N, C-alpha and C positions, 0 to 999 in steps of 0.2 A: 183086423185093423192093427197097424203097427203102433207099438207103444213108444213112449218118449225115450226109453232106453234103447229101443231098436234104432230110432232116429239118430241118437247120439252115437251109437256104434256105427251106423251107416256113415256119419260124418268122419269118424276116425278112420274107417276103412278107406275112405276116399283119399286120405293123406298118408296111408300106410305104404311104406316102401319095403320090399322084401330084399334080403341079401342074396337070395337064391335066384339065379337067372331062370332055371327051369320052372320053379314055382311061380315066378313072375309071369312067364309066358303062358302057363297053363291056366292060371286063374284070371287072365285078363277078361275073359267073357263073363265069368261069374261076378267079378268086381264091378264091371260096367252094368250088369243087370241089377245087382244089388243097389248100386248107386242110383240108377234110374228109378228103381222101385221105391227107394227111400225118398227121393225128390218128389216123385209123383204122389206118394202118400202124404208127404208134408204139405204139398200144394193143396191136396184135397182137404186136409184138416185145418187150413188157414194159418199154419206156422211156416216161417221162412228161416232157413238156415243159411247164415252168411259165411261163405267159404273163403273170404278175403283174409289172408294171414296177417295183413297189416291193420285190419279193422279193430276197433276198440272192443273189449269184452262187454257183456250185457250190463255190467255195473257202471260203464262210462269211463273206465280207466284203461290205459294201455301202457304196458311196460316198455320203456325206451332203454336201449343199451348203447354204450359207447362204440363208435365206429372204429376208434383207434385202440384195438385190443391187442394187436400184435406188437412185436419189437419195434417196428417202424413207427407205429403210433405212439409208443412210449417216448421214443426219441424226439418225435415232432412236438409232443406235449412239453417235454423238457426244454427244447429250443424256444418254444413260445413263452414258457415261463421265464427263461433267462432274458428274452427280448423285452417282456413287460417289466421285469425287474430293472433292466438298464434304462428303459424309458422313465421309470419312476425316479431313478437316481438322477437322471438328467433334469427332470422337472423340479426335483427338490433342490438341485444345485442352482438352477435358474432362479427359483424363488429366494434362495439364500443370498445370491448375488444382488438381486433386486432390492431385498431388504437392507443389505449392507450398504448399497449405493444410496438408498433413501436416508438411512441413518447418518451416513457420511455427509450428505448434503445438509441435513438438519444440523449436524455438529458444526460444519463449516459456516453455515448461516449464523449460528449462535456466536461463534468465534468472531465473525466479521462484525456483528452487532456490538460485541464487547470492545473490539478494537476501535470501532467508530466512536463509541461513547468515550473511551479513554482519550482518543484524539481530540474530541470536542472539549473535554475537560482541560487538556493541555493547551488547546487554542485559547480557551477562556482565561487560563492562568497567564499565558503569554501576552494576551491583549491587556490584561491588568498590569503586568510588569512593564509593558511597553508604553505606559502612560507618559505624558509629558514631564510630570514631576520626577518620575523614576529615571527617565532618560537624562534629564538635567543633572540629577544627583550622580548618576553613573559617569557622565562626562566629566564632572568635577573631580570625582575620585581618580579616574583614569588620567586626567590631565595632571593632577597632583603627583601621581606615581611617575608619569613620564618626566615631569620636571625634576623630580628627585633623582631619577636614573640618569638624566643628562647633566647633572651638576648644577641645576638651578636652585639649589639650596642656598647659594650665596646671596646675600642681601646687600643692596646698595641704598636705595631709599632717597637719594638726592641727586641733584645735577652737579657733576664735577666741572670745575673751572680749569681749563687747560691754558697755561700761560706761555708755553713755548712749543716750538715745533717738535722737540724731542719728547715732551709730554704727550703730544698728539700720537707720535709713533708708539710710545710705550703703552698708551691706553688701548691701542689696537692690537699690538703684537704680543703683549704679555698677558693677555686675558685668556680665560678658559675657552676652549674651542666651541663649547655649547652655549656660551653667553652671547646674547644679542647686544650690540653696542650702537647707540644712536647718538650722533654728534651734530650739534647745531652750529653752523657757521653763521655768525651774525655780524652786524655793524651797529655800533652804539647810536648812530644818528638816525636810524630807521625805526619808526614806531612799530612796524609789523614785526621786526626782530625782537623788540622788547615784549610785545604781546606773546610771541611764541616762547620766549624764555619763561614767562609766567605760566604758560600752559604746560611746559615740560616739568616745571617744579611740581605741579599737581600730579602729573602722570608718574613721575619718579616715585612719589610716595604711594601711589596706587599699584605700581608694578615694580616692586623692590628687586625682583630677580633680573630686571633689565638694566643695563648700565647706560645712564644718560650723561652726556657731557656737552660742553659748549666751548667754542674757541672763536676769538675775534678774527675776522677775515684778514686783517693786516698781519696778524701773527701767523696765520696759516699760509701766508704768501700768495693770497689771491690778487689778481689784477684789478686795476681800477674799473675796467669795463665790467668785470664779473660782480664787483661790489655794487655797481650801479644797477645792473640788469638781472643778476641772478639770486639776490638775497630776498627773503631768508631762505636758507638751504639746509637740507638734512642729508647726512651721509649715514648709511647703515652698514655695519660690518658684522661678520660672524666667521670665526676660524680664520681671521686675517684676510677674509675675502669681502669685497664690496658687493653687497646683495641689494642695496637700494640707494638711489641717487635722485633726490627730489629738489629741484631748484625753483625759485620764485613761487613759493607755496601760496602766495596770495592769488595766483591764478585758479587754484582749486578751492581755497578756503575763503577767498575775498579779503577785504581789508579788516573786517570786523569778525573775529572768530573766537571760539572758546576752547577750553581743554577737551570737552566732549567732541568737538568737531575734529580736533587733531587726533584724538583717540580713534574715532570712527575712520578717519583717513588711513591711519596705520593698520587698523584691523582689515580694512577693505583691501589693502595691498599686501596682506599676509606678513606684515612685519611683526606684529604682536598678536597674541591670542587673547580674546575677550576674557577679562578677569572673572566675569560671571560664571565661566565654565569650570573654574577650579577654586574659587574663593567661597 
């Protein structure tokens, strides 16, 4: 009966390769007989010898070796390593860019919120400044500055009586170009003219920077027809130019009027500026 050692030796002999061609040819018969004898004996004893070189050893483990053991394999491994390294760099760069974009969006959003809050605060302050009281005060200040700049610091305060035609011309031609001159042409016998003279006396004290004057129609050389149909009349001059010519004012003011009515009429036609804006 073959021993275990003989069986193992028989397995080794099956995979034994001789370097001698003569010995290989001469021992072919003996090797085949020995192998058949060993296999038969093993079959008879209930033991099976696995001759698959890729089979796992009896302990259940099989040693695996790298297939890239030559120079070409080393080169391929290096190329694969560099490829993986490049892919990792690209992925890291993509992640970095994504993070930077996210942070940039967050920063931009915060900046926009701060800008919106600042704009809301400015709007609230502007709305408070643009109140009616503030606007009126600002208009008064600006109007006072404009009057000072245009030479309206000169004060009159009363209605001047012009007794001759020469005085009429001097009143207009020798005055500062920024001064507004309002001349009433009146007739002593007309009640509306007397009423207007009283109104102008009031307005002259309220608007001292405006030059008010009056002249009788006969002294000014007006015709009888004009004295009958055109009075009371107001002539308005500035820089020696006639800027307003209002005849028969009773058509606009009626026969019964007051200083406030005359004031509103002159403001409406742009002759004077409301004193409430700069007083």
